[in-house]
C-alpha positions in Angstrom: -115.7 18.7 0.7 -115.1 14.9 0.4 -117.0 14.9 -2.9 -114.8 17.8 -4.2 -111.6 16.0 -3.2 -112.8 12.8 -5.1 -113.8 14.9 -8.1 -110.4 16.7 -8.2 -108.6 13.4 -7.9 -110.5 12.0 -10.8 -109.8 15.1 -12.9 -106.1 14.8 -12.0 -105.9 11.3 -13.6 -106.2 12.5 -17.2 -103.9 15.4 -16.5 -101.2 13.1 -15.2 -101.7 10.8 -18.2 -101.3 13.8 -20.6 -98.2 14.9 -18.8 -96.7 11.4 -19.0 -97.4 11.3 -22.8 -95.8 14.7 -23.4 -92.7 13.7 -21.3 -92.4 10.4 -23.1 -92.8 12.0 -26.5 -90.1 14.6 -25.7 -87.7 11.8 -24.7 -88.5 9.9 -27.9 -87.9 13.0 -30.0 -84.5 13.6 -28.5 -81.7 12.7 -30.9 -79.7 9.5 -30.0 -80.3 7.4 -26.9 -78.7 6.6 -23.6 -76.1 4.3 -25.2 -74.9 6.7 -27.9 -72.6 8.6 -25.4 -71.2 5.3 -24.1 -70.1 4.0 -27.5 -66.7 2.4 -27.3 -65.0 1.3 -30.6 -63.3 -1.6 -28.6 -66.7 -3.1 -27.8 -68.6 -5.1 -30.3 -71.7 -3.4 -31.7 -73.8 -6.4 -30.9 -73.4 -5.5 -27.2 -75.2 -2.2 -27.7 -77.9 -3.9 -29.7 -78.4 -6.4 -26.9 -78.6 -3.5 -24.4 -81.2 -1.7 -26.5 -83.2 -4.9 -26.7 -83.0 -5.6 -22.9 -84.3 -2.0 -22.2 -87.1 -2.3 -24.8 -85.7 0.2 -27.3 -86.3 -2.2 -30.1 -90.1 -2.0 -29.6 -92.5 0.6 -31.1 -92.8 3.9 -29.1 -96.4 3.2 -28.2 -95.6 -0.2 -26.8 -92.6 1.3 -24.9 -94.9 3.9 -23.3 -97.4 1.4 -22.1 -94.6 -0.8 -20.7 -93.2 2.2 -18.8 -96.6 3.4 -17.6 -97.6 -0.1 -16.3 -94.3 -0.3 -14.4 -94.6 3.3 -13.0 -98.1 2.6 -11.6 -96.7 -0.4 -9.8 -93.9 1.7 -8.3 -91.2 0.2 -10.6 -89.4 3.2 -12.0 -86.8 1.1 -13.9 -83.1 0.9 -13.7 -80.7 3.8 -14.3 -78.9 3.3 -17.7 -75.7 4.9 -16.3 -75.6 3.8 -12.7 -77.2 0.4 -13.1 -79.2 1.1 -9.9 -82.9 1.1 -9.2 -84.3 4.6 -10.0 -86.6 4.5 -7.0 -83.5 4.0 -4.7 -81.7 6.9 -6.3 -84.7 9.3 -6.1 -85.4 8.1 -2.5 -81.8 9.0 -1.5 -82.1 12.5 -3.1 -85.6 13.7 -2.7 -85.3 14.4 1.1 -82.5 16.9 0.4 -84.6 18.7 -2.2 -87.6 19.0 0.0 -85.3 20.3 2.8 -84.0 23.0 0.4 -87.4 23.8 -1.0 -89.1 24.1 2.4 -86.3 26.3 3.7 -86.6 28.5 0.6 -90.4 28.8 1.2 -89.8 29.8 4.9 -87.3 32.4 3.9 -89.7 33.7 1.3 -92.6 34.2 3.7 -90.4 35.6 6.5 -88.9 38.3 4.3 -91.6 39.0 1.6 -94.6 39.4 3.9 -93.2 42.2 6.2 -91.4 43.9 3.3 -94.5 43.9 1.1 -96.6 45.3 4.0 -93.9 47.9 4.8 -93.9 49.0 1.2 -97.7 49.2 1.0 -97.8 51.3 4.2 -95.6 53.9 2.5 -96.8 54.0 -1.1 -94.9 56.1 -3.6 -92.3 57.1 -1.1 -88.5 56.8 -1.6 -88.4 53.5 0.4 -91.3 52.1 -1.7 -89.5 53.0 -4.9 -86.3 51.4 -3.6 -88.1 48.2 -2.6 -89.9 48.1 -6.0 -86.5 48.6 -7.8 -84.9 45.7 -5.9 -87.9 43.5 -6.6 -87.7 44.1 -10.3 -84.0 43.2 -10.2 -84.9 40.0 -8.3 -87.6 39.2 -11.0 -85.2 39.8 -13.9 -81.9 38.3 -12.7 -81.3 34.7 -14.0 -81.1 32.1 -11.2 -77.7 30.8 -12.3 -76.2 34.3 -12.4 -77.6 35.1 -8.9 -76.2 31.8 -7.6 -72.8 32.6 -9.0 -72.9 36.1 -7.4 -74.0 34.6 -4.1 -71.2 32.1 -4.1 -68.6 34.7 -4.9 -69.8 37.2 -2.3 -70.9 35.1 0.6 -68.6 32.1 0.2 -65.3 33.3 -1.4 -65.2 36.9 -0.4 -66.9 37.1 3.0 -66.6 33.4 3.8 -69.9 33.2 5.7 -71.4 30.1 4.0 -70.0 27.0 2.4 -70.6 26.8 -1.4 -71.4 23.1 -1.7 -72.7 20.0 0.0 -75.3 19.4 2.7 -73.0 19.1 5.7 -69.4 19.4 6.7 -67.4 16.5 5.3 -66.0 14.1 8.0 -68.0 15.8 10.8 -69.2 13.9 13.8 -71.8 16.4 14.9 -74.8 15.2 16.9 -77.9 16.9 18.2 -78.1 20.7 17.9 -74.6 21.0 16.4 -75.7 18.7 13.5 -78.9 20.7 12.9 -76.9 24.0 12.9 -74.4 22.5 10.4 -77.2 21.5 8.1 -78.8 24.9 8.3 -75.4 26.6 7.7 -75.1 24.6 4.4 -78.7 25.1 3.2 -79.1 28.8 3.9 -77.2 30.1 0.9 -78.7 27.9 -1.8 -82.1 28.3 -0.2 -81.9 32.1 -0.3 -80.7 31.9 -3.9 -83.7 29.7 -4.8 -86.1 32.0 -2.9 -84.8 35.3 -4.3 -87.2 35.3 -7.2 -90.1 34.3 -5.0 -89.3 37.0 -2.5 -89.4 39.6 -5.3 -92.6 38.3 -6.7 -94.3 37.9 -3.3 -93.3 41.4 -2.2 -94.9 43.0 -5.3 -98.0 40.8 -4.9 -98.5 41.6 -1.2 -97.9 45.3 -1.7 -100.6 45.3 -4.4 -103.0 43.2 -2.3 -102.6 45.4 0.8 -103.2 48.6 -1.3 -106.2 47.1 -2.9 -107.7 45.9 0.5 -107.2 49.4 2.0 -109.5 50.8 -0.7 -112.4 48.5 0.2 -115.5 49.8 1.8 -115.2 47.7 5.0 -111.8 49.2 5.7 -113.1 52.7 5.2 -116.0 51.8 7.5 -113.5 50.6 10.2 -111.6 53.9 10.0 -114.9 55.8 10.2 -115.7 54.0 13.4 -112.5 55.4 14.9 -110.5 52.1 15.1 -106.8 52.3 15.5 -104.8 52.1 12.3 -102.8 49.0 13.6 -106.1 47.3 14.5 -107.5 47.9 11.1 -104.4 46.7 9.4 -104.2 43.5 11.4 -107.9 42.5 11.6 -109.2 43.8 8.3 -106.5 44.6 5.8 -104.1 41.8 6.3 -106.7 39.1 6.9 -108.1 39.8 3.4 -104.9 40.8 1.6 -102.9 37.7 2.6 -105.6 35.2 2.0 -104.8 34.7 -1.7 -101.3 33.6 -0.7 -102.7 30.3 0.3 -103.5 29.5 -3.3 -99.8 30.1 -4.2 -98.6 27.6 -1.6 -99.2 24.5 -3.7 -97.7 25.9 -6.8 -94.7 27.2 -5.0 -93.7 23.8 -3.6 -93.7 22.2 -7.1 -92.0 25.2 -8.7 -89.3 25.3 -6.1 -88.6 21.6 -6.5 -88.4 21.9 -10.3 -86.5 25.2 -10.1 -84.0 23.6 -7.8 -82.4 21.9 -10.8 -80.2 24.9 -11.6 -79.6 25.9 -7.9 -78.6 22.3 -6.9 -76.3 21.9 -9.8 -74.4 25.1 -9.1 -74.2 24.5 -5.3 -73.4 20.7 -5.8 -76.5 20.0 -3.6 -77.2 16.3 -3.8 -80.9 16.5 -4.5 -83.5 15.6 -7.0 -82.8 18.6 -9.1 -79.2 17.8 -9.6 -80.0 14.2 -10.3 -82.4 15.3 -13.1 -79.7 17.6 -14.5 -77.1 14.7 -14.5 -79.8 12.4 -16.1 -80.4 15.0 -18.8 -76.7 15.2 -19.7 -76.4 11.4 -19.7 -79.8 10.8 -21.4 -80.8 8.6 -18.5 -84.4 8.4 -19.4 -85.8 6.3 -16.5 -84.6 8.9 -14.1 -85.9 11.8 -16.2 -89.4 10.2 -16.6 -89.7 9.2 -12.9 -88.3 12.5 -11.6 -90.5 14.8 -13.6 -93.6 12.7 -13.1 -93.0 12.9 -9.3 -92.7 16.7 -9.6 -95.9 16.9 -11.6 -97.8 14.8 -9.1 -96.6 17.0 -6.2 -97.7 20.1 -8.0 -101.2 18.6 -8.5 -101.3 17.6 -4.8 -100.1 21.0 -3.7 -102.9 22.7 -5.7 -105.5 20.4 -4.0 -104.1 21.2 -0.6 -104.1 25.0 -1.4 -107.8 24.8 -2.5 -108.7 23.0 0.7 -106.8 25.5 2.9 -108.4 28.3 1.1 -111.9 27.0 1.8 -111.0 26.6 5.5 -109.6 30.1 5.8 -112.4 31.8 3.9 -115.9 30.7 4.9 -117.3 32.3 1.8 -115.7 29.5 -0.3 -117.7 26.3 -0.5 -116.9 23.3 -2.7 -120.1 21.5 -3.5 
């Protein structure tokens, strides 16, 4: 196992390098630069030329890339063009909120999708199965921004159940359990919106996996031995049908973090996703490069963790 981890780590290095080159190239190909939108006719043009020189924009793209890569490896993400603050500090202040949102969305996904998928598979081609399938297809097809707007209108403005922005009540002095409940009250609506697509996808995936597992010979053998249906479902069907979900765990974390860009922007959630959205609008390249590289690294780490968990859960899998 240790050799496999080392091998995967070594393989990840060229992948990260390739991702960084693609990101840097996309930034270079974008029209204008970070100072174009800040142009003020009352300020001498030499000021902007000096700023471009200070940030290294006067150098060839290849040299700019190696300067950035060298600093990134050392943990120096640069300074925000717009805010004039260390990028590492800005990301550090935001990334915790994003992980809180993403992990909450993952918990909601598993709590809802697994029982719904099993329930649907236990009643294949029934009216309730068709209803769940229809709702799942709606969840897969509805755009995230549209779903977020509907959620805000329905649950915030119309019903008044949840706040539509922020991570906590402004000016509150909550402590202990009251503070935790306030945070949960603010995160549930954006987390459910972020999880809606995953719930729909997982429900379909679990339904198909359970139906496939029920057709296997070992399940038929268990029924032939006279075992109770619930025992067969719990010990044989679900143990095999839910095992592949482990491989989706690593991908989900990275996808939820990157997918939070739209959700955080609409709900004014002060996380990494909203920071990247604002950086895109303002062409704040140091934030863009650092933020997306961090997301890519987390996706790779998540995949490695998923592979390790899969080998632990399934003794048939061995990484030599």
